[in-house]
C-alpha positions as CSV (number, residue, x, y, z in Angstrom):
1,M,111.8,85.5,62.8
2,A,109.5,82.6,63.6
3,K,109.6,81.2,67.1
4,R,111.1,77.8,67.6
5,D,108.9,75.0,68.9
6,F,109.0,74.9,72.7
7,Y,109.6,71.2,72.8
8,E,112.5,71.6,70.4
9,V,113.9,74.4,72.6
10,L,113.9,72.1,75.7
11,G,115.1,69.1,73.7
12,I,112.2,66.9,74.6
13,A,109.4,65.0,72.7
14,R,105.8,66.0,72.7
15,G,103.9,64.1,75.5
16,A,106.8,64.4,77.9
17,S,105.8,64.2,81.6
18,A,106.0,67.1,84.0
19,D,109.2,65.6,85.6
20,E,110.8,65.2,82.2
21,I,110.0,68.8,81.3
22,K,111.4,70.1,84.6
23,K,114.5,68.0,84.3
24,A,115.2,69.2,80.7
25,Y,114.6,72.8,81.7
26,R,117.1,72.7,84.6
27,K,119.7,71.2,82.3
28,K,119.2,73.8,79.6
29,A,119.0,76.7,82.1
30,K,122.3,75.7,83.7
31,E,124.0,75.3,80.3
32,L,122.8,78.6,78.9
33,H,123.0,80.8,82.0
34,P,124.7,84.1,80.9
35,D,127.1,84.0,83.9
36,R,128.5,80.7,82.5
37,N,128.6,82.0,78.9
38,A,130.3,85.4,79.1
39,D,131.9,84.8,75.6
40,N,128.6,83.9,73.9
41,P,126.5,87.0,72.9
42,K,123.5,84.8,72.2
43,A,123.4,83.2,75.6
44,E,121.0,85.7,77.1
45,S,118.4,85.4,74.3
46,Q,118.7,81.6,74.3
47,F,118.3,81.7,78.1
48,K,115.1,83.7,77.8
49,E,113.8,81.4,75.1
50,V,114.3,78.4,77.4
51,N,112.5,80.2,80.2
52,E,109.6,81.1,78.0
53,A,109.2,77.5,76.8
54,Y,109.3,76.2,80.4
55,E,106.8,78.8,81.7
56,T,104.3,77.5,79.1
57,L,104.9,73.8,79.3
58,K,105.0,73.5,83.1
59,D,101.5,74.8,83.3
60,P,98.9,72.1,82.4
61,D,96.4,74.6,81.0
62,K,99.0,76.5,78.9
63,K,100.5,73.3,77.7
64,A,97.2,71.9,76.6
65,A,96.5,75.2,74.7
66,Y,100.0,75.1,73.2
67,D,99.7,71.5,72.1
68,R,96.5,72.4,70.3
69,F,97.1,75.8,68.8
70,G,100.9,76.3,69.0
71,H,102.3,79.8,69.5
72,A,99.0,81.2,68.2
73,A,97.3,80.2,71.5
74,F,99.0,83.1,73.2
75,E,98.6,85.8,70.7
76,Q,96.1,88.7,71.2
77,G,92.6,87.4,71.6
78,M,93.5,83.7,71.8
79,G,93.1,82.9,75.5
80,G,94.1,83.9,78.9
81,G,97.8,83.0,78.7
82,P,100.5,85.6,78.9
83,R,101.1,87.7,75.8
84,P,104.5,87.8,74.0
85,G,106.4,90.5,75.7
86,G,104.6,89.9,79.0
87,P,106.2,88.6,82.1
88,G,108.0,85.3,81.7
89,F,108.4,85.7,77.9
90,G,111.1,87.1,75.6
91,G,110.1,90.7,76.0
92,G,109.9,90.6,79.9
93,D,112.7,92.0,82.1
94,F,115.6,89.6,82.5
95,A,115.7,89.9,86.3
96,S,112.2,88.5,86.5
97,A,113.2,85.5,84.4
98,F,116.3,84.9,86.5
99,S,114.1,84.9,89.6
100,N,111.9,82.2,88.2
101,V,115.0,80.2,87.3
102,F,116.3,80.6,90.9
103,D,113.1,79.2,92.3
104,D,113.0,76.2,90.0
105,L,116.6,75.3,90.4
106,F,117.0,75.8,94.1
107,G,113.5,75.8,95.5
108,D,113.9,72.2,96.6
109,F,116.8,73.1,98.8
110,M,115.0,76.1,100.3
111,G,111.8,74.5,101.4
112,G,110.1,73.8,98.1
113,G,107.9,76.1,96.0
114,A,106.8,78.0,99.1
115,G,110.0,80.0,99.0
116,G,111.5,78.4,102.1
117,R,108.9,79.7,104.6
118,Q,108.8,78.3,108.0
119,R,105.4,78.3,109.5
120,A,105.6,75.8,112.3
121,T,109.1,75.6,113.9
122,R,110.4,72.5,115.7
123,G,111.1,73.0,119.4
124,S,114.7,73.0,120.7
125,D,116.3,69.9,122.2
126,L,116.9,70.0,125.9
127,R,119.8,68.6,128.0
128,Y,119.4,67.3,131.6
129,N,122.4,66.2,133.7
130,L,121.4,63.4,136.1
131,R,123.7,62.2,138.9
132,I,123.2,58.7,140.3
133,K,125.0,56.4,142.7
134,L,127.1,53.5,141.6
135,E,124.7,51.0,143.2
136,D,121.9,52.6,141.2
137,A,123.9,52.1,138.0
138,Y,124.4,48.5,139.0
139,G,120.7,47.7,139.5
140,G,119.0,50.3,137.3
141,L,116.2,52.5,138.7
142,Q,113.1,54.4,137.8
143,K,113.5,58.1,138.7
144,T,111.2,61.1,138.4
145,I,112.9,64.3,137.3
146,N,111.6,67.9,137.0
147,V,112.4,69.5,133.7
148,P,111.9,73.2,133.1
149,G,111.0,74.2,129.5
150,S,108.3,75.3,127.0
151,V,105.1,73.3,126.5
152,A,102.2,73.9,124.1
153,C,99.7,76.5,125.2
154,D,96.5,74.8,126.4
155,V,94.4,77.9,125.7
156,C,95.2,78.2,122.0
157,K,96.2,74.6,121.4
158,G,99.6,75.8,120.3
159,T,98.4,78.0,117.4
160,G,99.3,81.2,119.1
161,A,96.0,82.8,118.0
162,E,93.1,83.7,120.4
163,G,90.5,80.9,120.5
164,G,92.7,78.5,118.6
165,A,92.0,80.3,115.2
166,E,94.3,79.6,112.3
167,P,97.0,82.2,111.5
168,A,96.4,84.4,108.5
169,T,98.6,84.6,105.4
170,C,101.1,87.5,105.7
171,P,100.0,90.3,103.3
172,T,103.6,91.6,102.8
173,C,105.1,88.4,101.4
174,S,101.8,86.5,100.5
175,G,102.8,83.6,102.6
176,M,106.3,83.2,101.1
177,G,108.2,84.2,104.2
178,K,110.6,86.2,102.0
179,V,110.5,89.4,100.0
180,R,112.4,90.3,96.9
181,A,114.1,93.5,95.9
182,Q,115.5,94.1,92.4
183,Q,119.0,95.6,92.3
184,G,120.0,96.0,88.7
185,F,120.5,92.7,87.1
186,F,120.0,90.7,90.3
187,T,117.0,90.0,92.5
188,V,117.9,90.0,96.2
189,E,115.8,87.8,98.5
190,R,115.4,88.7,102.2
191,T,113.4,87.5,105.2
192,C,110.0,89.2,105.3
193,P,110.1,91.9,108.0
194,T,106.4,91.6,108.8
195,C,106.1,87.9,109.6
196,G,109.8,87.2,110.3
197,G,109.9,84.4,107.7
198,M,106.9,82.5,109.1
199,G,104.7,83.3,106.1
200,Q,101.8,83.9,108.5
201,I,100.7,86.5,111.0
202,I,98.4,86.3,114.0
203,K,95.8,89.1,114.0
204,N,94.6,88.3,117.6
205,P,97.4,86.8,119.6
206,C,96.6,84.4,122.4
207,K,96.7,86.3,125.7
208,A,98.1,83.3,127.6
209,C,101.2,82.8,125.4
210,G,101.5,86.2,123.6
211,G,101.1,84.5,120.2
212,A,104.1,82.1,120.6
213,G,101.9,79.0,121.0
214,R,103.9,77.8,124.0
215,V,104.4,78.7,127.6
216,E,107.1,78.1,130.2
217,K,106.3,75.2,132.6
218,E,108.1,72.7,134.7
219,R,107.2,69.1,134.0
220,A,107.7,65.9,136.0
221,L,109.0,63.0,133.9
222,S,109.5,59.4,134.9
223,V,112.8,58.2,133.5
224,N,113.9,54.5,133.3
225,I,117.7,54.3,134.0
226,P,118.9,50.9,132.7
227,A,121.4,48.8,134.6
228,G,125.0,49.2,133.5
229,V,125.0,52.9,132.7
230,E,128.2,54.8,133.3
231,T,129.3,58.4,133.2
232,G,128.7,59.9,129.8
233,T,125.8,57.6,128.9
234,R,123.1,59.5,127.0
235,I,119.4,58.7,127.2
236,R,117.1,60.2,124.5
237,L,113.4,60.9,125.3
238,A,111.8,61.7,121.9
239,G,109.3,64.5,121.9
240,E,110.1,65.6,125.5
241,G,112.1,68.7,124.6
242,E,110.7,72.2,124.2
243,A,107.3,72.6,122.4
244,G,107.5,73.8,118.8
245,L,106.6,77.4,117.8
246,R,103.0,77.8,116.6
247,G,102.1,74.2,116.7
248,G,105.5,72.9,115.5
249,P,106.7,69.5,116.6
250,P,108.5,69.3,120.0
251,G,112.2,68.7,120.4
252,D,113.9,65.9,122.2
253,L,115.2,65.6,125.8
254,Y,118.7,64.2,126.3
255,I,119.6,62.9,129.7
256,F,123.3,62.7,130.4
257,I,124.3,60.3,133.2
258,E,127.0,61.0,135.8
259,V,127.8,58.2,138.2
260,T,129.3,59.6,141.4
261,E,132.4,58.1,143.1
262,H,131.8,55.3,145.6
263,P,133.6,55.2,149.0
264,L,134.4,51.5,148.6
265,F,134.5,50.6,144.9
266,E,136.4,52.0,141.9
267,R,135.0,51.2,138.5
268,E,136.8,50.5,135.2
269,G,134.3,49.5,132.6
270,M,132.4,46.5,133.8
271,N,135.1,45.6,136.5
272,L,135.1,46.8,140.1
273,Y,138.2,47.2,142.3
274,C,138.1,47.2,146.1
275,R,141.2,47.9,148.3
276,V,141.0,45.9,151.5
277,P,143.4,46.5,154.4
278,V,144.7,43.3,156.2
279,S,146.8,43.1,159.3
280,M,150.5,42.3,159.1
281,A,149.9,39.1,161.0
282,N,147.0,38.0,158.8
283,A,149.0,38.7,155.6
284,A,151.9,36.7,157.0
285,L,150.0,33.7,158.4
286,G,147.1,33.7,155.9
287,G,143.5,33.5,156.7
288,E,140.1,34.8,155.6
289,I,138.6,38.2,155.2
290,E,135.0,39.3,154.5
291,V,134.5,41.8,151.7
292,P,131.4,43.7,150.5
293,T,129.9,43.4,147.0
294,I,128.1,46.1,145.0
295,D,124.8,44.2,145.2
296,G,124.8,44.8,149.0
297,G,126.0,41.2,149.8
298,R,129.3,40.0,151.2
299,S,131.9,37.4,150.2
300,R,134.6,35.5,152.1
301,V,138.0,35.6,150.5
302,K,141.1,33.5,151.5
303,V,144.3,35.4,152.0
304,P,147.3,33.3,151.1
305,A,150.1,33.2,153.7
306,G,152.9,35.6,152.9
307,S,150.7,38.0,150.9
308,Q,152.2,41.4,150.1
309,S,150.5,44.7,149.6
310,G,149.1,45.1,146.1
311,R,148.2,41.4,145.7
312,Q,144.9,41.0,143.8
313,M,142.3,38.3,144.0
314,R,139.4,38.0,141.6
315,L,135.7,37.4,142.4
316,R,134.2,36.4,139.0
317,G,130.8,37.9,138.1
318,K,130.7,40.3,141.0
319,G,131.4,43.4,138.8
320,M,129.0,45.7,136.9
321,P,126.4,44.4,134.4
322,G,126.7,45.2,130.7
323,L,124.5,48.0,129.5
324,R,122.9,45.9,126.8
325,G,123.3,42.5,128.3
326,G,126.4,40.4,128.0
327,G,126.8,39.3,131.6
328,H,128.7,40.9,134.5
329,G,132.3,42.0,135.0
330,D,134.5,40.9,137.8
331,M,135.5,42.3,141.1
332,F,139.1,42.5,142.1
333,I,140.2,42.6,145.8
334,E,143.5,44.4,146.3
335,L,145.3,43.7,149.6
336,A,146.9,46.6,151.5
337,V,149.1,45.2,154.3
338,E,148.8,47.5,157.3
339,T,151.6,48.5,159.6
340,P,150.4,48.5,163.2
341,V,150.5,51.9,165.1
342,N,150.3,53.0,168.7
343,L,152.2,49.9,170.0
344,T,152.4,49.1,173.7
345,S,155.8,48.4,175.3
346,R,155.1,44.6,175.2
347,Q,154.2,44.8,171.5
348,K,157.4,46.6,170.7
349,E,159.4,44.1,172.7
350,L,157.7,41.2,170.8
351,L,158.3,42.9,167.4
352,R,162.0,43.4,168.2
353,E,162.3,39.8,169.2
354,F,160.5,38.8,166.0
355,E,162.8,41.0,163.9
356,E,165.9,39.3,165.3
357,L,164.4,35.9,164.5
358,S,163.1,36.8,161.0
359,E,166.2,37.5,159.0
360,E,165.4,34.7,156.6
361,N,161.7,35.5,156.4
362,N,162.0,38.6,154.2
363,P,163.3,37.4,150.8
364,E,162.5,40.6,149.0
365,G,164.4,42.7,151.6
366,S,167.3,40.4,151.7
367,S,167.6,40.4,147.8
368,F,167.5,44.2,147.8
369,F,170.2,44.7,150.3
370,R,172.5,42.2,148.6
371,K,172.2,44.3,145.4
372,V,173.0,47.4,147.4
373,K,176.1,45.9,148.9
374,S,177.2,44.7,145.4
375,F,176.6,48.3,144.1
376,W,178.7,49.9,146.8
377,D,181.5,47.3,146.4
378,G,181.6,48.1,142.7
379,M,181.9,51.9,143.4
380,K,184.9,51.4,145.7
381,S,186.8,49.3,143.1
């Protein structure tokens, strides 16, 4: 039976580009794969036919010969292409054909035509926890930190080979990083045991790093902490993580900020709260108090006469700055009226006298006890 034209098999016109040939092949291979066509006895032969056509047309030299001589170009004595019945053609074993299909269909997802090998591996990302004071978060600061980790070996320049020589191609997998074993109908692919999937081996490992291309070393880094950071803020330093394996790119360093508690101020977003004790007399008569601000300054605040504990007063713009601009928050002063302790006899005498004269000066207490009396009267009735 005469062979069908390869272009007809793939459903493309002569002169089709390499991308068009590959796209048509993928479509046909998926349509005719025997696993999807269990009820079609011709699927396997058609699948082989598609694979044979693609093996020829994807190669520029074979394609040129085929375009000129047709199928005769690959018959005995007509050139260097594979013979009918050879690998990749109708008479070859089906597992080999399936292996080629697997590479072409899924190679892009496994690292391209190189079989997914990983020669230079990117270094790991690092995390550094940095604790700073609230006043540092207010003004920002430049801080030097010591980061332990891996850096590129200076002796071999990160190659892992003695003298900086280039690694050699692994003889077991021919640089693929994977080896294949045929198990009946299927071809099983595993990581190469010789090179560990790297695709390369180092014949003379660097004595300084043992062939890894990196060594452990503590580095001093200068970090700019912007004003307005808060607990949980993450700062990324690109390329400051661990060095890559055998010359691979370095990872990144992530600095996580923790702002410690302050003895005077409590933070909520961009606002600050400061609890200020005031004397009973000052709260009753009114007056002024001096309070600290986070920038190290001080502000005078008027206390209205008759102030109660918990009363808040706002100082606009005295809070924390926004991390990316946007002005400052506010500072809230919360009054805590303080009951005097360790009274002298004279002070006690004066307070008792004051208590006798201040029956009408405690509106909240008077209101409360009126409600209590009403409650008790209701219970009796």
